[in-house]
C-alpha positions in Angstrom: -37.8 86.6 18.6 -38.2 83.8 16.0 -41.2 84.3 13.8 -40.7 81.3 11.6 -43.4 78.8 10.9 -42.7 75.1 11.1 -44.6 71.9 10.3 -44.0 70.6 13.8 -42.5 72.4 16.8 -41.4 70.6 19.8 -41.3 73.1 22.7 -39.4 73.3 25.9 -37.7 69.9 25.8 -34.2 68.8 27.0 -32.4 67.9 23.9 -29.8 65.0 23.9 -28.5 65.3 20.4 -27.0 61.8 19.8 -23.4 62.9 19.6 -22.7 62.1 23.3 -22.6 65.8 24.2 -24.3 67.1 27.3 -28.0 67.8 27.2 -29.4 71.3 26.5 -32.7 73.0 26.9 -34.0 73.8 23.4 -37.0 73.8 21.1 -36.9 71.8 17.8 -38.6 73.0 14.6 -39.3 70.6 11.8 -40.1 71.5 8.2 -40.4 69.3 5.1 -39.3 66.2 6.9 -36.1 67.7 8.3 -35.0 69.5 11.4 -35.0 73.1 10.5 -33.9 74.8 13.7 -32.7 73.9 17.3 -32.7 76.5 20.0 -34.9 79.2 21.5 -37.8 79.3 19.0 -40.0 81.5 21.2 -42.5 83.2 18.9 -42.4 80.6 16.3 -45.6 78.8 15.2 -46.3 75.5 13.7 -49.2 73.3 12.4 -48.5 70.8 15.1 -47.0 71.9 18.5 -45.8 69.3 21.0 -45.1 70.1 24.7 -41.9 68.5 25.8 -41.5 70.2 29.1 -39.8 67.8 31.6 -39.0 65.4 28.8 -36.0 64.3 26.8 -35.9 65.0 23.1 -33.6 62.6 21.3 -32.9 61.4 17.8 -35.1 58.4 16.9 -33.5 55.1 18.0 -31.9 52.9 15.4 -32.4 49.2 16.0 -29.1 47.8 14.7 -30.1 44.1 14.7 -33.6 43.0 13.6 -35.4 40.3 11.7 -38.1 42.7 10.6 -37.6 42.0 6.9 -41.1 40.7 6.3 -42.7 42.3 9.4 -42.2 45.7 7.6 -44.8 44.6 5.0 -47.2 42.5 7.0 -47.4 44.8 10.0 -46.4 48.3 8.4 -47.6 50.1 11.5 -44.6 48.6 13.4 -46.1 49.1 16.9 -43.4 46.9 18.5 -40.7 49.3 17.3 -42.5 52.8 17.4 -43.7 52.1 21.0 -40.0 51.9 22.0 -38.9 55.1 20.1 -37.3 53.2 17.2 -37.5 55.0 13.9 -35.0 52.9 11.8 -34.5 49.2 11.7 -31.5 47.3 10.3 -32.8 44.1 8.6 -31.1 41.1 7.0 -29.0 40.0 10.0 -27.5 36.6 10.9 -27.1 35.6 7.3 -30.8 35.7 6.5 -32.7 38.2 4.4 -36.2 38.0 2.6 -34.4 38.3 -0.7 -33.0 37.1 -3.0 -35.1 33.9 -3.3 -35.0 31.5 -6.3 -38.7 30.6 -7.0 -39.6 27.1 -7.7 -36.5 25.3 -6.5 -37.8 23.9 -3.3 -41.0 23.5 -1.4 -39.8 24.3 2.0 -38.0 27.1 3.8 -34.7 26.0 5.4 -33.8 26.9 8.9 -32.8 29.6 9.9 -34.3 31.4 6.9 -37.7 30.2 8.3 -37.3 32.7 11.1 -38.7 35.2 8.6 -41.5 33.1 7.2 -42.6 29.4 7.2 -44.0 29.3 3.6 -42.3 29.7 0.3 -45.0 32.2 -0.6 -43.6 34.4 2.1 -40.5 35.0 -0.1 -41.8 36.5 -3.3 -38.7 38.5 -4.3 -36.1 37.0 -6.7 -33.9 40.0 -6.4 -32.9 42.3 -3.6 -33.8 45.3 -5.7 -37.4 44.0 -6.1 -37.7 43.7 -2.2 -36.5 47.3 -1.6 -38.7 48.7 -4.4 -41.8 47.0 -2.8 -40.8 48.6 0.5 -40.7 52.0 -1.2 -44.1 51.5 -3.0 -45.9 50.4 0.3 -43.9 52.1 3.0 -43.9 51.1 6.7 -44.1 53.5 9.6 -40.3 53.3 10.2 -37.1 53.4 8.1 -35.4 50.4 6.9 -31.7 49.9 6.1 -31.2 46.4 4.7 -28.4 43.9 4.8 -28.3 40.9 2.5 -27.8 37.6 4.1 -25.1 35.1 3.0 -27.3 32.1 3.9 -30.0 33.5 1.7 -27.5 33.9 -1.1 -26.5 30.3 -0.7 -30.2 29.3 -0.8 -30.5 31.1 -4.1 -27.3 29.8 -5.6 -27.1 26.2 -4.4 -29.3 23.1 -4.6 -27.7 21.5 -1.4 -26.8 23.7 1.6 -25.0 20.9 3.4 -21.7 21.3 1.7 -19.2 24.1 0.7 -20.1 26.1 -2.4 -18.4 25.3 -5.7 -16.5 27.9 -7.6 -19.5 28.5 -9.9 -21.9 28.8 -7.0 -19.6 31.3 -5.3 -19.5 33.3 -8.5 -23.4 33.2 -8.5 -23.5 34.5 -4.9 -21.1 37.3 -5.8 -23.3 38.3 -8.8 -26.4 38.3 -6.5 -24.6 40.3 -3.9 -23.5 42.9 -6.5 -27.2 43.2 -7.6 -28.2 43.8 -4.0 -25.5 46.4 -3.3 -26.2 48.2 -6.6 -29.9 48.2 -5.5 -29.2 49.7 -2.1 -28.3 47.0 0.4 -26.0 48.5 3.1 -23.8 45.4 3.4 -23.5 41.7 3.9 -24.4 39.5 7.0 -23.4 35.9 7.8 -24.6 33.3 10.2 -22.2 30.4 10.2 -23.4 29.3 13.6 -26.5 27.8 11.8 -26.6 24.5 9.9 -27.4 26.0 6.5 -24.2 28.1 6.6 -21.9 25.9 8.7 -20.5 24.1 5.7 -19.3 27.4 4.3 -15.5 27.5 4.3 -13.5 30.6 5.2 -12.5 30.8 1.5 -16.2 30.8 0.5 -16.9 33.7 3.0 -13.9 35.7 1.8 -14.7 35.3 -1.8 -18.3 36.5 -1.3 -17.4 39.3 1.1 -14.7 40.6 -1.4 -17.5 42.1 -3.4 -17.9 44.6 -0.7 -14.7 46.3 -1.8 -16.6 47.5 -4.9 -19.3 49.2 -2.8 -18.2 50.1 0.7 -20.8 48.2 2.6 -20.5 46.9 6.2 -20.1 43.2 7.3 -22.2 41.9 10.1 -21.4 38.5 11.5 -23.3 36.1 13.7 -20.1 34.3 14.4 -19.5 30.6 14.1 -19.2 30.0 17.8 -20.2 32.1 20.9 -18.9 29.4 23.4 -15.7 27.5 23.8 -14.3 28.5 20.4 -15.3 32.1 20.4 -11.8 33.6 19.7 -11.3 31.5 16.5 -14.8 32.6 15.5 -14.1 36.3 16.1 -10.9 36.0 14.2 -12.7 34.5 11.3 -15.1 37.4 11.2 -12.3 39.9 11.3 -10.6 38.1 8.4 -13.8 38.1 6.3 -14.4 41.8 7.0 -10.7 42.6 6.0 -11.3 40.7 2.8 -14.1 43.1 1.9 -12.3 46.2 3.3 -15.5 46.4 5.4 -16.3 47.6 8.9 -17.0 44.5 11.0 -20.0 44.2 13.3 -20.0 41.3 15.8 -23.8 40.6 16.1 -25.4 40.1 19.5 -22.0 39.6 21.3 -22.4 37.1 24.1 -20.7 34.2 26.0 -22.8 31.1 26.0 -22.9 28.5 28.8 -21.6 28.6 32.4 -18.0 27.6 31.6 -17.7 30.7 29.4 -19.4 33.1 31.7 -17.0 35.9 32.6 -14.9 35.6 29.4 -16.3 39.0 28.0 -13.2 40.5 29.8 -11.0 38.6 27.4 -13.2 39.0 24.3 -13.6 42.7 24.7 -9.9 43.1 25.2 -9.3 41.1 22.0 -11.8 43.2 20.1 -10.3 46.4 21.3 -6.9 45.2 20.1 -8.3 44.3 16.7 -10.0 47.6 16.5 -6.7 49.3 16.3 -6.2 48.0 12.8 -9.7 47.6 11.4 -13.1 49.1 12.2 -15.1 46.9 14.6 -18.3 47.4 16.4 -20.7 45.2 18.5 -24.4 45.1 19.1 -26.0 43.7 22.2 -29.5 43.2 23.6 -30.1 43.8 27.4 -31.2 40.3 28.5 -29.6 37.1 29.8 -31.5 34.9 27.3 -31.2 34.6 23.6 -33.8 33.4 21.0 -33.6 31.6 17.6 -34.7 28.3 16.2 -35.2 25.3 18.5 -32.0 23.3 18.4 -30.5 20.4 20.4 -27.1 21.9 20.8 -28.5 24.5 23.1 -30.0 22.1 25.6 -26.7 21.4 27.5 -25.8 25.1 27.9 -29.2 26.5 28.8 -30.6 26.7 32.4 -34.2 27.2 30.9 -35.7 26.9 27.5 -39.1 28.5 26.5 -40.6 27.4 23.2 -41.6 30.5 21.2 -43.3 28.7 18.3 -44.0 25.2 17.0 -45.6 24.9 13.6 -47.2 21.4 14.2 -48.0 22.2 17.9 -48.9 25.9 18.2 -50.5 25.3 21.6 -47.1 24.9 23.2 -45.9 28.4 22.3 -44.8 30.1 25.6 -44.3 27.0 27.5 -41.0 25.5 29.0 -39.5 22.8 26.9 -39.2 20.6 30.0 -42.9 20.8 30.7 -43.8 20.1 27.1 -41.6 17.0 27.1 -43.2 15.8 30.2 -46.7 16.3 28.7 -45.5 14.3 25.6 -43.9 11.6 27.7 -40.5 11.9 26.1 -37.1 13.4 26.6 -36.5 17.1 25.9 -34.1 15.9 23.1 -36.9 13.9 21.4 -39.4 16.8 22.0 -37.1 19.1 20.0 -37.5 16.8 17.0 -41.2 16.5 17.3 -41.9 20.2 17.7 -40.0 21.2 14.5 -40.1 23.7 12.9 -39.9 25.6 16.1 -38.3 28.5 17.9 -37.1 29.0 21.5 -35.7 31.3 24.2 -32.5 30.0 25.8 -31.2 31.2 29.2 -27.5 30.9 28.4 -25.7 34.1 29.6 -24.4 35.8 32.7 -25.7 39.2 33.9 -22.2 40.4 34.5 -21.2 39.7 30.9 -24.3 41.5 29.6 -23.5 44.6 31.5 -19.9 44.6 30.6 -20.7 44.2 26.9 -23.5 46.9 27.1 -21.1 49.3 28.7 -18.3 48.8 26.2 -17.8 52.0 24.1 -18.0 50.1 20.9 -21.4 48.5 21.6 -24.6 49.6 19.9 -28.1 48.4 20.8 -30.0 45.7 18.7 -33.2 44.0 19.8 -32.8 40.8 17.7 -36.5 40.4 18.2 -38.4 37.7 16.4 -41.7 39.3 15.2 -43.2 36.1 13.8 -43.0 34.1 17.0 -46.4 33.7 18.7 -44.7 34.0 22.1 -41.6 36.1 21.3 -38.7 37.0 23.5 -39.6 40.2 25.3 -36.7 42.0 23.6 -39.0 42.5 20.6 -41.1 45.0 22.6 -38.7 46.0 25.5 -35.1 46.4 24.4 -34.7 50.3 24.1 -36.7 51.3 27.2 -35.0 48.5 29.2 -31.6 50.0 28.4 -32.8 53.6 29.2 -34.7 52.6 32.3 -33.1 49.7 34.0 -29.5 49.8 32.8 -29.1 53.6 32.5 -31.4 55.1 35.2 -31.7 52.3 37.7 -28.2 50.9 37.9 -26.2 53.7 36.3 -24.3 51.5 33.8 -23.8 54.7 31.7 -25.1 58.2 31.4 -28.2 59.0 29.5 -26.1 60.8 26.9 -24.0 57.7 26.4 -27.0 55.5 26.2 -28.7 57.7 23.5 -25.4 57.8 21.6 -25.3 54.0 21.5 -28.9 54.0 20.0 -28.5 57.0 17.5 -25.3 58.7 16.6 -23.0 55.7 16.8 -25.1 53.4 14.6 -25.8 56.2 12.1 -22.2 56.7 11.7 -21.3 53.0 11.6 -23.9 52.1 9.1 -23.2 55.2 7.0 -26.9 56.4 7.3 -26.6 60.0 5.9 -28.2 62.8 8.1 -29.6 60.4 10.7 -28.9 59.8 14.3 -28.3 63.5 15.4 -30.5 66.4 16.2 -29.1 69.1 14.0 -30.4 71.4 11.3 -30.6 69.7 8.0 -30.8 66.1 9.5 -33.9 64.0 8.9 -36.6 64.6 11.5 -36.5 61.2 13.2 -37.2 62.2 16.8 -38.5 60.6 20.0 -39.8 62.4 23.1 -39.6 60.3 26.3 -39.7 60.7 30.1 -36.4 59.7 31.5 -37.9 59.3 35.0 -40.5 56.7 34.0 -39.4 55.0 30.8 -39.4 51.3 31.3 -39.9 47.9 29.5 -43.0 46.0 30.5 -42.6 43.0 28.4 -41.8 39.9 30.4 -41.2 36.2 29.8 -44.8 35.5 30.7 -46.2 38.5 28.9 -43.7 39.3 26.1 -45.8 41.7 24.0 -46.6 44.3 26.7 -46.0 47.8 25.6 -43.2 49.9 27.2 -44.0 53.0 29.2 -42.6 56.5 29.0 -42.6 57.2 25.3 -44.7 60.3 24.5 -44.0 61.0 20.9 -42.2 59.6 17.9 -41.6 61.4 14.7 -40.5 59.7 11.5 -39.2 61.9 8.6 -41.2 64.8 10.2 -44.5 63.1 10.7 -45.9 62.2 14.1 -46.1 58.4 14.0 -46.7 57.7 17.7 -48.5 59.7 20.4 -50.7 58.9 23.3 -49.6 55.3 23.5 -50.5 54.3 20.0 -49.6 54.8 16.4 -51.1 57.6 14.4 -51.4 55.6 11.1 -48.6 57.7 9.5 -46.4 55.5 7.2 -43.6 57.9 6.4 -40.7 55.4 6.7 -38.1 55.3 3.9 -35.8 52.8 2.6 -32.3 54.1 3.5 -30.3 52.7 0.5 -26.5 52.2 0.7 -24.6 54.6 -1.6 -22.4 52.5 -3.9 
């Protein structure tokens, strides 16, 4: 009989440990923020005891693709993430990060950096280290592992983003990236699909990414084209990753527009082939619609567009672009100009591609949610329960063990997050207790911020952060710094 005492004891649960191994019946004892024991802990006692009978106990989910850079500070309780069982967010994706920012050089925030904030005052950190230090001083409820964005480096090093960088500007970006990596960034992201980074040449990307060779960080790419020219865009990302000797992450892998639907068969085969010579992974969100800034080039390939925000016309958030244009008495193309700065949801994908990419063994789960949109894509609140409920339980796309692995052990390994993503003695006590029979996303296109069902408890670094359908107020998240 175990007579140990723990800070938290989760009793009688079914443990899925994050490795992909079969589930087992076990108790989990937590002490000093770490998992102290897993097994039959009958006779043990704890300050906090949680009944997990009939429930799954899993590692806390790792959201591999977020834009939570500023959300961590302005909404530190992080209900959109805790309510899904997420205990760690990866920020700085798609080439945009909250830092570095060169103060005083411009009075506006260029797109797509404005996905993180509309005002210059929203970007107070001139160095990446200052941003991470602030997160540590005023911690959120979840952990943060932070990429630095290439577009943000461009904005800090260049006066004009509508051209390739000069040699001196590239050198400046390299210095800024070194500072970020030395401060604890976990890698570099790019977003060459966006106007502020489109002018960047392959030489510029390779030169900046080469800095990663000094530190061992990852390279995440919102590739230059997810439509007709997707293979050239994939190969560009692989070349940039190779230049930095870095694992490559293809962000939110998708095929845009009806004429590209079904091509995931080809792209996944190509990715598998490349994976034989360099480390490659994907992330994916479980929806047929994407969301980003409002842009005209998406009109022709989208079957429907919902406006998520408009700074000059906030009353239109949540309405279809076609209806807004009709109200304004103009074409949708002209309405796009009038609504700026603005965001939108685009229905651009095919369900068969989404399922094929989700099921691919190299795919991890990332929400890509936009927390600053007044009418956000429902993926912000629904991604992880949707995978576990709809795709795993309801249609059987993969086993529950495989689904949990995609959300925990695989991303922890890929991003080099030490002692995260597994339920094992000595690992950080990031844990989620959920009901596999009832877990479900409730956020919809019409009601995008409805909270998911089926999450009983969430622990972050050993503290109960979510119980009874609400946050406890615990803010025990940590900055998970890269180790250079």
